[in-house]
C-alpha positions in Angstrom: -7.7 45.5 188.4 -8.4 43.8 191.7 -9.0 46.0 194.8 -6.0 46.4 196.9 -5.3 48.0 200.2 -2.4 50.3 201.2 -0.2 47.5 202.6 -0.4 45.5 199.3 0.4 48.3 196.9 4.1 47.5 197.0 3.3 44.0 195.8 1.1 45.0 192.9 4.0 44.8 190.5 4.4 41.1 191.2 0.9 40.2 190.2 0.3 42.4 187.1 2.0 42.7 183.8 3.7 46.1 183.3 1.4 46.8 180.5 -1.6 46.4 182.8 -0.4 49.1 185.2 -2.5 52.2 184.6 -2.6 55.7 185.8 -6.1 55.4 187.2 -5.2 52.2 189.2 -2.2 53.8 190.8 -4.2 56.9 191.7 -6.9 54.9 193.3 -4.4 52.8 195.2 -2.6 55.7 196.8 -5.9 57.5 197.5 -6.7 55.0 200.3 -3.4 55.5 202.2 -2.8 57.7 205.1 -0.2 60.5 204.6 2.4 58.6 206.5 1.9 55.4 204.6 1.9 57.2 201.3 5.2 58.8 202.2 6.6 55.4 203.0 5.5 54.0 199.6 7.0 57.0 197.8 10.4 56.6 199.5 11.6 53.8 197.1 11.0 55.8 193.8 12.7 58.8 195.4 15.7 56.8 196.5 15.8 55.3 193.0 16.1 58.9 191.5 18.9 59.8 193.9 21.0 56.6 193.4 20.4 56.7 189.6 21.8 60.3 189.6 25.0 58.9 191.1 25.3 56.4 188.4 24.5 58.9 185.7 27.1 61.3 187.0 29.7 58.5 187.1 28.9 57.6 183.5 29.0 61.2 182.3 32.3 62.0 184.0 33.6 65.4 183.2 30.8 66.2 180.8 28.2 67.9 183.1 25.2 67.6 180.8 22.9 64.6 180.8 19.9 63.9 178.5 16.7 62.1 179.5 14.0 60.2 177.6 10.7 60.8 179.4 7.2 59.7 178.9 5.0 62.3 177.3 2.1 64.0 179.0 -0.3 61.2 178.1 1.2 59.2 181.0 0.7 62.0 183.5 3.0 64.5 185.1 6.7 64.1 185.6 7.3 61.1 187.8 8.6 61.2 191.4 11.7 59.2 190.3 12.5 61.7 187.5 11.9 64.7 189.7 14.3 63.3 192.4 16.8 62.4 189.7 16.8 66.0 188.2 17.1 67.5 191.7 20.0 65.3 192.6 21.8 66.0 189.3 21.4 69.7 189.9 22.9 69.4 193.3 25.9 67.6 191.8 26.4 70.4 189.3 25.0 68.6 186.2 22.4 70.0 183.9 19.6 67.8 182.6 18.0 68.3 179.1 15.1 66.4 177.6 16.1 64.5 174.5 12.7 63.1 173.8 9.2 63.1 175.4 8.1 59.7 174.0 4.6 58.5 173.3 4.7 55.1 174.9 1.2 54.1 173.9 -2.0 53.7 175.9 -1.1 52.4 179.4 -4.7 51.0 179.6 -4.0 48.5 176.8 -2.0 45.3 176.8 -0.1 45.7 173.6 2.1 48.2 171.9 3.3 49.9 175.1 6.9 50.9 175.3 9.7 53.0 174.0 9.8 52.7 170.2 13.1 52.1 168.5 12.6 55.2 166.3 12.1 57.4 169.3 15.1 55.9 171.0 17.5 56.5 168.1 16.0 60.0 167.6 16.8 60.7 171.3 20.4 59.5 170.8 20.8 61.7 167.8 19.6 64.7 169.8 21.9 63.8 172.6 25.1 64.4 170.7 27.7 65.9 173.0 26.1 65.0 176.3 27.8 62.8 178.9 25.0 60.2 179.3 21.4 59.4 178.4 18.9 58.2 180.9 15.6 56.5 179.8 12.6 56.7 182.2 10.7 54.9 179.4 12.2 51.5 180.0 14.3 49.7 177.4 13.9 50.4 173.7 11.8 48.0 171.6 14.3 47.2 168.9 14.1 44.9 165.8 17.0 42.5 165.0 18.3 45.0 162.4 18.7 47.7 165.0 21.4 46.0 167.0 24.3 47.8 165.2 22.7 51.3 165.1 23.7 54.3 167.1 26.6 52.9 169.2 29.7 54.6 167.7 30.2 57.9 169.4 27.0 57.8 171.4 27.0 58.5 175.1 26.3 55.7 177.7 22.7 54.8 178.1 21.1 54.1 181.5 17.6 52.5 181.5 15.0 52.6 184.3 13.0 49.3 183.8 10.8 49.3 186.9 7.0 48.7 187.3 6.4 52.2 188.7 8.1 55.5 189.0 6.1 56.6 192.1 2.5 57.5 191.3 3.2 57.1 187.6 3.6 53.8 185.8 7.0 52.6 184.5 8.0 50.2 181.8 9.5 47.0 183.1 11.5 44.7 180.9 12.5 41.0 181.3 16.0 40.4 182.3 16.9 38.5 179.2 16.0 41.4 177.0 18.0 43.8 179.1 21.0 41.4 179.2 20.9 41.3 175.4 20.9 45.0 175.1 23.8 45.2 177.6 25.8 42.6 175.7 25.2 44.4 172.5 26.4 47.6 174.2 23.2 49.4 173.2 22.7 50.2 176.9 25.3 50.3 179.7 23.2 49.9 182.8 19.6 49.0 183.7 17.8 49.3 187.0 15.1 46.7 187.8 12.7 45.9 190.6 13.8 43.7 193.5 16.7 43.5 195.8 19.9 41.7 194.6 20.2 38.5 196.7 23.9 38.2 195.6 24.8 41.7 196.8 26.9 42.0 200.0 25.0 43.4 203.0 25.1 47.1 203.2 27.6 48.4 205.8 27.3 51.9 206.9 25.2 53.1 203.9 22.7 55.8 204.5 18.9 55.4 204.5 18.5 56.4 200.9 20.9 53.6 199.7 19.3 51.1 202.1 15.9 51.9 200.7 17.2 51.5 197.1 18.9 48.2 197.9 15.7 46.8 199.5 13.7 47.6 196.4 15.9 47.7 193.3 19.2 46.6 191.8 21.3 47.3 188.8 22.1 45.1 185.8 25.5 45.7 184.2 27.4 44.3 181.3 29.6 41.4 182.4 33.1 42.4 181.1 
């Protein structure tokens, strides 16, 4: 991984494959930042967690329990995004349960990294009765035969497909894959890196929503 300074960290995702983003690289990158700059860099993943909680609450409706699929301990501690999400859900009166702590593979390797289809469907099975499922492990890696599995009676699935989740790596997915999953109704929403150039300018939105809009946007199924 090339040496980067604090000001270029936010652009790291544009030059590296998601499978090349590693825990050690992120730790070294943040180590060179002043406290103020580090806090600025961590604002987007925190905002992501808060805004995602709004979408999860909307998807879950009156069912005040939401399940999450999280990376297991091999990817480091709970991410800043998931921590912010859980705190925001608690504030809204929702409980969060872990449906699956998934082994996503070795983040130092190029291949085989991601949410396995078996882990995804196991998490859905364990989420029977919840209002929504949120994956902090990116989109599931499904085979063609998986397209029809698990949809009847399963809760809406929201996927975080961003390069990082703060100081921890995320699992980004290409837009075409996410669009296929949305069209097949396997997932209902995905959040990806980058502002949406087609979105209207924010009016009187607060700082959290402005930070989110500058760094991420949602993909939804076109009805």
